[in-house]
N, C-alpha and C positions, 0 to 999 in steps of 0.2 A: 618340856618333854625330855630333853637330854638330861637335865639335872635330876629329875625325879623318875627316870626310866625304870628303876627297880622298885618303885612304890606303886601302890593301887591308888589311882587318881580319879576324881570325879570333877569335871569341869565343863564349862560352857562349850557346846560344840563348835561355836565360831572361833574359839581359840585355836583349834586345829588348823584353821585357814592360814594362820601366821607361821606355821611350821613349814620348813622346806621339805621337798619330796624325799630327800635323803633321810631326814629325821623321822618322817612319817613311816618310811620303809623299816628303819631301825626299831621304831616303836612296835610295829606289828610283829616283826621277827623276834624281838626280845621279850615281848609281853604276851602275845597270843599263841605263837607257836609252842612254847613250853606248856601252856595250858592244853593245847591240842594233843601234844605228845602224851601228857598225863592221861587224858581221857581215852586215847587209843590203847594205852597199856591196860587201863581198867576194863576196857571192852574186850581185851584178849587178843588184840592183833599181833601178828608175828613180828619179830624184830626186823626182818626184811621189809614187810609192808609198812611198818612205822617209819623206817628210814626213807623209803620211796615216797610215802605221802608227805613227809616233812620237806624233803628236797623239792618236790613238785610245787608245793605251796610257797616255799621260800623263793623259788624262781619267779613264780607268779607275782608275788608281793614286789620283788625287785623291778619287774617289768612294768607293773601297773602304777607304782609310786604315788598312790593316793589312798584316802580313807576307804578301807574295804567295805565299811558299813553304808557307803554311799554309792557303790558300784552297781551296774546294771548288767543284764544278760549280754549285751553287746560287748561289754568289756571282756567278759570271759571268752566269747566267741572270737574276738579279735586276737586274744592271746593263743587260742587253738590254731588259728591261721598262722600266727607268728611261729609257732612250733613246727608246723607242717612246711610252710613256704620259705621262711627266713632261715630257720635252723635245720631244715631238711631232715626232720625227724620222721619216724614211721607213724602210721596211723595207730598201731598198737600203743606206741609211747603216748600219743595224744589221748587216746582213750583211757590210759592209766592216769593221766593228769585230770581228766574229767571226774573219774572216780575219786581221786584224792581231793579235788575241790568240793565235790558234793558232800563228802564226809566232813571236811572242814566247815562247810556251810551248815550242815546238820548240827554239829557239835559245838561250834563257836559263833559263827556269824548270824545264823538263823534268819537269813534273808528269804522273804516270801517270793514265790513266783519265778525262781531262777532254776532250781534243780530239775523241774519237770520239763523245762523248755530248752535246755541245752542240747545242741545238735552234736551227735557223735559221728565221727568219720566212719565210713563204712570199712569194716575190716577186710583186708585181703585174705582170701581163703588159700593159705599155703598148706600143702600136704606135709606130714612129718617125713623126715629123711630116714629111710630104713636100710639096714644092712641085710644082705642075704646070709644064709647059714654058713656058707663057705667063708664069707668075709669075717663073720664073728669068730669062726674057728681059727682063721689065720691070725687075727688080732690076739687072741688068747695065747696061741702057740708062739707069738713073737716075743712074749714077756718071760724073762728068765727069773726075775725076782718073784718068789712065791707069794709074798704079801700083796704085791701089785697085781699079780695074776688073779688072785682070789678076789680082789676088789672088782675086777672086770667080770669075773664069773658070776659073782653074786648079783651084780648090777643087772646083768643080762638075764640069768636064770630065774630071778625073783621079780624082775620088771621094777627095779627100784629107782627112785630119784637119787641124784648124787648126795643130797642132804640126808637121805635116809640110810644109804650104805655106810657113810662115814660115821654115823651115830649108832650103828649096831653095837649091842653088847653081847657078850658070850652067852648070857642067859636067854637072849632073844632067839637062839637057835634051838628049836624044839625037835630033836632027832627022833623022839618016840612017835610023834605025830607027823613028822616030815613037813613041818611048817616053820616059817620065820615070823616072828612077832614084830610089827612095825609100830612104834610108839610115837604119839604126838606128831604125826605126819602133817601134810598140808591141811590147814583148817582145823588143826589139833585133833585129828581123827586117828584112832588106833585101828589096825586091821591085821589080818594074817595073810601071808602070801606063800607060794610054793617054796619048798626046800628040795632041790635036786639031789639024787643019790650020789651023782658024780661030785656035785658041789660039797656035799657033806664030807666025802672022803678027802677032799682038798682042805676043808676046814680043820679036820682032825690032824692032818699032816702038818698044817700051818701052826696050830696051837702047840703041837709037840716041838716043832723046829724053832719057833720064836719064843716059847715059853711065855706066851701072852698072859696066861691066867694068874701069874704072880703079881700083876699090877692091881692096886687097890680099886681103881675105878672100873675095872673089868671091861674096858672098851675092847671090841674085836680088833679095831684098827687104831691103836694109840698113835698120837703124834710124837714129835720130838720130846715134848713135855708129856710124860707118861700119864699124867693126870687128865689130859685133854685128848679128845679124839683127833684123828687126822683131819685136816682142813679140806673143804670142797675143792679149793684151788689145787691142792696137791693131787687129788684124785683125777681132776680134769687133766692135769699135766701128764699123769700116768697113761691116760687113755690116748692123748695126743701123740705121745712118743711111741706108743704101741701101733697106732695107725701108720705112723711114718715108717716104722720098721717093717710093718707088714705090707707096705706099698699100697695102702688104701687111698685112692685118689678122690673119693667122695668128700665133700665138705660136711663132716659130721662131727658132733660132740658126744660126750659121754651119755647124754640124754637120749641119743639115737639107740642105745642098747635097750632102753625101756620101750621105745617105739618098736624096735625089732622083735622084742619079747611078745608084745601084744599082737603084732602082725603075724608072726609065726604060729602063735596059738590059734588065731582065726583061721589060718590056712590048714591047720590040722583038724579043723571042725569043731573047736571049742566054742560053746555058746557065748554070745556077746555079753550076756548078763554075768557070767562067771568071770570073764576078763574084766569087766567093769569093777567087780568086787576085788579082784586081785590087784588092780591098779589103784584102787581107792578113789575112783571118780565119783563125784557127787551126782552128776547127770549122765544119762546114757548117751546123750548127744555128743559128749566129749569123746566117748569110746567109739562111737559110730564113724569117726573119721578114719579109722583103720580099715574100714570096708572099702575105702577109695584107694588104698595102697596095696591091699591084698590081691594076690593073683589066683585066689581060690577058684573063682568063676572064670577068670580069663583063660586059664590053661585048658579049659574044656572047649574053647572056641577054636575052630580050625581057621587059620589064616587063609584068605582066598588066594594069596600069592602062591601058597603051597600046592594049590589045586590047578594052577595054570599048566 
């Protein structure tokens, strides 16, 4: 196996019994994972999903150290317990592994009777962390750099993911229709979202001040290399610094601006179906989580303590 690891081999299955666990591990990592990666690309999986699925299955192969074509459901369940109890990972992480393994099984291993019987850990129902309008205003006001301020403004006012805001192009800003075009978002779906009047004024000021339009690629937020857009990590750092300067004590990330946008729209009386479209959610159930953090109905309730 070691000598011919880069070749396509057909051999008696018993021969594999003579290989050490390390060689078996290397064989599956070097021969089957590249095939898996190729098929994921052909099926149109995102770069982040491909990376995550490969890493999950690589860790599983290293843990199991035996011929994957001979594993049983118990082997996979044992690894899930290892993830949760020994490595102290979250249920979300364990569920991501199960999705990664199921896809690997469908595309490569094709083992019968495993995928449908795998037990998924119950997800913890965590509510999104939301900033109130005053906090959003304070965060924006704390930023002196116009480029950095505009990143935060557009992320909030359009309900964008950080990957979407850094990939915006100047041509995506439709000032006539007051819309922003989001291309190839999560799930490779295009959509339109709102363009705020105040945000548009900042965009025009920014384009003039930074002379962004002169760059060939036309990124709204170019990185240090002008041919490439700003990185997600850079945008996250901008938000973190702004929160610290604004003395926001909540443990929030830049994605909280998107949560806040949706929650504030709901509190203003916007129909949940419109919010779903603006956010680009495939299922209405994903959008319904904001009903649990909105104070729309709660503010109408009189606290009994105030009537004592």
